[in-house]
DSSP file (Angstrom, degrees, kcal/mol; ACC not computed):
  #  RESIDUE AA STRUCTURE BP1 BP2  ACC     N-H-->O    O-->H-N    N-H-->O    O-->H-N    TCO  KAPPA ALPHA  PHI   PSI    X-CA   Y-CA   Z-CA
    1    1 A M     >        0   0    0      0, 0.0     4,-2.5     0, 0.0     6,-0.2   0.000 360.0 360.0 360.0 -32.0  -55.2  -24.1    6.1
    2    2 A L  T  4> +     0   0    0      1,-0.2     5,-3.7     2,-0.2     6,-0.9   0.903 360.0  49.7 -57.4 -38.7  -53.8  -22.8    2.8
    3    3 A Y  T >45S+     0   0    0      4,-0.2     3,-1.4     3,-0.2    -1,-0.2   0.933 110.0  48.9 -65.0 -46.4  -55.6  -19.5    3.5
    4    4 A V  T 345S+     0   0    0      1,-0.3    -1,-0.2     2,-0.1    -2,-0.2   0.859 114.7  45.3 -64.0 -35.9  -54.2  -19.2    7.0
    5    5 A Y  T 3<5S-     0   0    0     -4,-2.5    -1,-0.3    32,-0.0    -2,-0.2   0.269 114.4-117.8 -92.3  11.9  -50.7  -19.9    5.8
    6    6 A Q  T < 5S+     0   0    0     -3,-1.4    -3,-0.2    -5,-0.1    -2,-0.1   0.865  84.0 115.6  56.1  41.9  -51.2  -17.4    2.9
    7    7 A Q      < +     0   0    0     -5,-3.7    -4,-0.2    -6,-0.2    -5,-0.1   0.259  39.2 117.9-119.3   8.3  -50.7  -20.2    0.3
    8    8 A A  S    S-     0   0    0     -6,-0.9     0, 0.0    -5,-0.1     0, 0.0  -0.434  72.2-103.6 -75.7 150.0  -54.2  -20.1   -1.3
    9    9 A S     >  -     0   0    0     -2,-0.1     4,-2.9     1,-0.1     5,-0.2  -0.293  35.4-106.9 -64.8 158.8  -54.7  -19.2   -4.9
   10   10 A P  H  > S+     0   0    0      0, 0.0     4,-2.3     0, 0.0     5,-0.2   0.877 120.9  50.5 -56.9 -38.6  -56.0  -15.6   -5.5
   11   11 A I  H  > S+     0   0    0      2,-0.2     4,-2.1     1,-0.2     5,-0.2   0.930 112.0  46.3 -67.0 -44.3  -59.4  -17.0   -6.5
   12   12 A L  H  > S+     0   0    0      1,-0.2     4,-2.7     2,-0.2     5,-0.2   0.912 111.7  52.3 -63.7 -41.8  -59.6  -19.1   -3.3
   13   13 A K  H  X S+     0   0    0     -4,-2.9     4,-2.8     1,-0.2    -2,-0.2   0.920 109.4  49.2 -59.7 -44.5  -58.5  -16.2   -1.2
   14   14 A M  H  X S+     0   0    0     -4,-2.3     4,-2.0    -5,-0.2    -1,-0.2   0.903 111.7  49.2 -62.5 -41.0  -61.2  -13.9   -2.7
   15   15 A A  H  X S+     0   0    0     -4,-2.1     4,-2.1     2,-0.2    -2,-0.2   0.924 113.3  45.4 -65.1 -44.7  -63.8  -16.6   -2.1
   16   16 A I  H  X S+     0   0    0     -4,-2.7     4,-2.7     1,-0.2    -2,-0.2   0.908 110.2  54.5 -66.9 -41.1  -62.8  -17.1    1.5
   17   17 A D  H  X S+     0   0    0     -4,-2.8     4,-1.9    -5,-0.2    -1,-0.2   0.904 108.9  49.5 -56.9 -41.6  -62.5  -13.3    2.1
   18   18 A R  H  X S+     0   0    0     -4,-2.0     4,-1.5     2,-0.2    -1,-0.2   0.922 111.1  48.1 -64.9 -44.2  -66.1  -13.0    0.9
   19   19 A V  H  X S+     0   0    0     -4,-2.1     4,-2.2     1,-0.2     8,-0.2   0.906 109.1  54.1 -63.7 -40.5  -67.4  -15.8    3.2
   20   20 A I  H  < S+     0   0    0     -4,-2.7     7,-0.3     1,-0.2    -1,-0.2   0.896 108.5  49.4 -61.2 -40.0  -65.5  -14.2    6.2
   21   21 A K  H  < S+     0   0    0     -4,-1.9    -1,-0.2    -5,-0.2    -2,-0.2   0.822 117.6  40.8 -67.3 -30.6  -67.3  -10.9    5.6
   22   22 A E  H  < S+     0   0    0     -4,-1.5     2,-0.5     1,-0.2    -2,-0.2   0.694 113.7  51.2 -92.8 -20.9  -70.7  -12.6    5.3
   23   23 A D     X  -     0   0    0     -4,-2.2     4,-2.3    -5,-0.1    -1,-0.2  -0.920  56.3-169.3-128.5 107.2  -70.4  -15.1    8.2
   24   24 A A  H  > S+     0   0    0     -2,-0.5     4,-2.1     1,-0.2     5,-0.1   0.835  90.0  55.6 -63.4 -34.0  -69.3  -14.0   11.6
   25   25 A E  H  > S+     0   0    0      2,-0.2     4,-2.0     1,-0.2    -1,-0.2   0.923 109.9  44.8 -66.6 -44.1  -68.9  -17.6   12.8
   26   26 A I  H  > S+     0   0    0      2,-0.2     4,-2.6     1,-0.2     5,-0.2   0.905 111.0  55.0 -64.3 -41.1  -66.5  -18.5   10.0
   27   27 A A  H  X S+     0   0    0     -4,-2.3     4,-2.1    -7,-0.3    -2,-0.2   0.899 108.2  48.7 -59.0 -41.0  -64.7  -15.2   10.6
   28   28 A E  H  X S+     0   0    0     -4,-2.1     4,-2.3     2,-0.2    -1,-0.2   0.889 110.3  51.2 -66.7 -39.5  -64.2  -16.2   14.3
   29   29 A E  H  X S+     0   0    0     -4,-2.0     4,-2.3     2,-0.2    -2,-0.2   0.913 110.9  47.8 -64.0 -42.8  -62.9  -19.6   13.3
   30   30 A V  H  X S+     0   0    0     -4,-2.6     4,-2.5     2,-0.2    -2,-0.2   0.897 110.0  53.0 -65.3 -39.6  -60.4  -18.1   10.9
   31   31 A K  H  X S+     0   0    0     -4,-2.1     4,-2.3    -5,-0.2    -2,-0.2   0.920 109.6  48.7 -60.2 -44.1  -59.3  -15.7   13.5
   32   32 A L  H  X S+     0   0    0     -4,-2.3     4,-2.5     2,-0.2    -2,-0.2   0.904 110.4  50.7 -63.4 -42.3  -58.7  -18.6   15.9
   33   33 A L  H  X S+     0   0    0     -4,-2.3     4,-2.4     2,-0.2    -2,-0.2   0.900 110.3  50.0 -62.3 -40.8  -56.7  -20.5   13.3
   34   34 A R  H  X S+     0   0    0     -4,-2.5     4,-2.2     2,-0.2    -2,-0.2   0.913 111.4  48.0 -64.2 -42.2  -54.6  -17.4   12.7
   35   35 A Q  H  X S+     0   0    0     -4,-2.3     4,-2.2     2,-0.2    -2,-0.2   0.906 111.4  50.8 -64.3 -41.0  -53.9  -17.0   16.4
   36   36 A S  H  X S+     0   0    0     -4,-2.5     4,-2.6     1,-0.2    -2,-0.2   0.907 108.6  51.9 -62.8 -41.6  -53.1  -20.7   16.7
   37   37 A R  H  X S+     0   0    0     -4,-2.4     4,-2.8     1,-0.2     5,-0.2   0.924 108.9  50.2 -60.8 -44.8  -50.7  -20.4   13.8
   38   38 A K  H  X S+     0   0    0     -4,-2.2     4,-2.4     1,-0.2    -1,-0.2   0.907 111.7  48.3 -60.8 -41.8  -48.9  -17.4   15.4
   39   39 A E  H  X S+     0   0    0     -4,-2.2     4,-2.5     2,-0.2    -1,-0.2   0.903 112.5  48.1 -66.5 -40.7  -48.6  -19.4   18.7
   40   40 A M  H  X S+     0   0    0     -4,-2.6     4,-2.2     2,-0.2    -2,-0.2   0.909 111.9  49.8 -65.7 -41.7  -47.2  -22.4   16.9
   41   41 A D  H  X S+     0   0    0     -4,-2.8     4,-1.9     2,-0.2    -2,-0.2   0.915 112.3  48.1 -61.4 -42.7  -44.7  -20.3   14.9
   42   42 A K  H  X S+     0   0    0     -4,-2.4     4,-1.9    -5,-0.2    -2,-0.2   0.914 109.9  51.6 -65.0 -43.1  -43.6  -18.6   18.1
   43   43 A A  H  <>S+     0   0    0     -4,-2.5     5,-2.4     1,-0.2     6,-0.5   0.894 109.4  50.9 -61.6 -39.7  -43.2  -22.0   19.9
   44   44 A G  H ><5S+     0   0    0     -4,-2.2     3,-1.0     1,-0.2     5,-0.2   0.889 109.8  49.0 -65.1 -39.3  -41.1  -23.3   17.1
   45   45 A K  H 3<5S+     0   0    0     -4,-1.9    -1,-0.2     1,-0.2    -2,-0.2   0.813 107.2  56.1 -69.2 -30.4  -38.8  -20.2   17.2
   46   46 A D  T 3<5S-     0   0    0     -4,-1.9    -1,-0.2    -5,-0.2    -2,-0.2   0.439 117.5-112.6 -82.0   0.9  -38.4  -20.6   21.0
   47   47 A G  T X 5S+     0   0    0     -3,-1.0     3,-0.7    -4,-0.2    -3,-0.2   0.642  81.4 126.1  80.5  13.9  -37.2  -24.1   20.5
   48   48 A L  T 3 < +     0   0    0     -5,-2.4    -4,-0.2     1,-0.2    -5,-0.1   0.573  63.5  62.3 -82.2  -7.7  -40.2  -25.7   22.1
   49   49 A M  T 3  S+     0   0    0     -6,-0.5    -1,-0.2    -5,-0.2    -5,-0.1   0.532  95.7  66.6 -95.4  -6.6  -40.9  -28.0   19.2
   50   50 A S  S <  S-     0   0    0     -3,-0.7     2,-0.1    -6,-0.1     0, 0.0  -0.916  84.2-117.2-117.1 140.6  -37.7  -29.9   19.4
   51   51 A P        -     0   0    0      0, 0.0    -2,-0.1     0, 0.0    -3,-0.0  -0.376  37.2-104.5 -70.6 154.6  -36.6  -32.3   22.2
   52   52 A S     >  -     0   0    0      1,-0.1     4,-2.2    -2,-0.1     5,-0.2  -0.288  27.0-110.3 -73.0 163.7  -33.5  -31.4   24.2
   53   53 A S  H  > S+     0   0    0      1,-0.2     4,-2.7     2,-0.2     5,-0.2   0.875 119.8  56.5 -61.7 -37.7  -30.2  -33.2   23.6
   54   54 A L  H  > S+     0   0    0      2,-0.2     4,-2.3     1,-0.2    -1,-0.2   0.924 107.1  48.0 -60.5 -45.0  -30.6  -34.8   27.0
   55   55 A T  H  > S+     0   0    0      1,-0.2     4,-2.2     2,-0.2    -2,-0.2   0.926 111.9  49.2 -62.5 -45.4  -34.0  -36.2   26.1
   56   56 A L  H  X S+     0   0    0     -4,-2.2     4,-2.4     1,-0.2    -2,-0.2   0.906 110.5  50.9 -61.4 -41.9  -32.6  -37.6   22.8
   57   57 A N  H  X S+     0   0    0     -4,-2.7     4,-2.5     1,-0.2    -1,-0.2   0.904 109.5  50.2 -63.3 -41.0  -29.6  -39.1   24.6
   58   58 A K  H  X S+     0   0    0     -4,-2.3     4,-2.4     2,-0.2    -1,-0.2   0.889 110.1  50.5 -65.3 -38.3  -31.9  -40.9   27.1
   59   59 A I  H  X S+     0   0    0     -4,-2.2     4,-2.5     2,-0.2    -2,-0.2   0.923 111.2  48.5 -64.0 -43.6  -34.1  -42.2   24.3
   60   60 A M  H  X S+     0   0    0     -4,-2.4     4,-2.2     2,-0.2    -2,-0.2   0.898 111.1  50.2 -64.2 -40.2  -31.0  -43.6   22.5
   61   61 A Q  H  X S+     0   0    0     -4,-2.5     4,-2.1     2,-0.2    -1,-0.2   0.915 111.5  48.6 -63.4 -43.0  -29.7  -45.2   25.8
   62   62 A Y  H  X S+     0   0    0     -4,-2.4     4,-2.8     1,-0.2     5,-0.2   0.914 109.8  52.2 -62.1 -43.1  -33.1  -46.8   26.3
   63   63 A A  H  X S+     0   0    0     -4,-2.5     4,-1.9     1,-0.2    -1,-0.2   0.900 108.6  50.4 -62.4 -40.6  -33.2  -48.1   22.7
   64   64 A K  H  X S+     0   0    0     -4,-2.2     4,-1.3     2,-0.2    -1,-0.2   0.921 113.2  45.7 -63.0 -43.6  -29.7  -49.6   23.1
   65   65 A K  H  < S+     0   0    0     -4,-2.1    -2,-0.2     1,-0.2    -1,-0.2   0.901 112.8  50.1 -65.8 -40.9  -30.8  -51.4   26.4
   66   66 A A  H  < S+     0   0    0     -4,-2.8    -1,-0.2     1,-0.2    -2,-0.2   0.829 108.7  53.0 -67.6 -31.6  -34.1  -52.6   24.8
   67   67 A K  H  <        0   0    0     -4,-1.9    -1,-0.2     1,-0.2    -2,-0.2   0.814 360.0 360.0 -73.0 -30.6  -32.2  -53.9   21.8
   68   68 A S     <        0   0    0     -4,-1.3    -1,-0.2    -3,-0.2    -2,-0.2   0.469 360.0 360.0 -71.7 360.0  -29.8  -56.0   24.0
């Protein structure tokens, strides 16, 4: 995941780059991880990763009732 998020050390990046060039299956897996990361980043920017205020309020109301 460090590689996909561009946080790998230079040595690790070079090693993974070499493996990707030599192994098509690994290259496909890394491609899928990169695509997944882009989709997750996009979902987060679109506000899809956070519950709505209405949902939070309903949870809080339920918690108050359950506590009583």
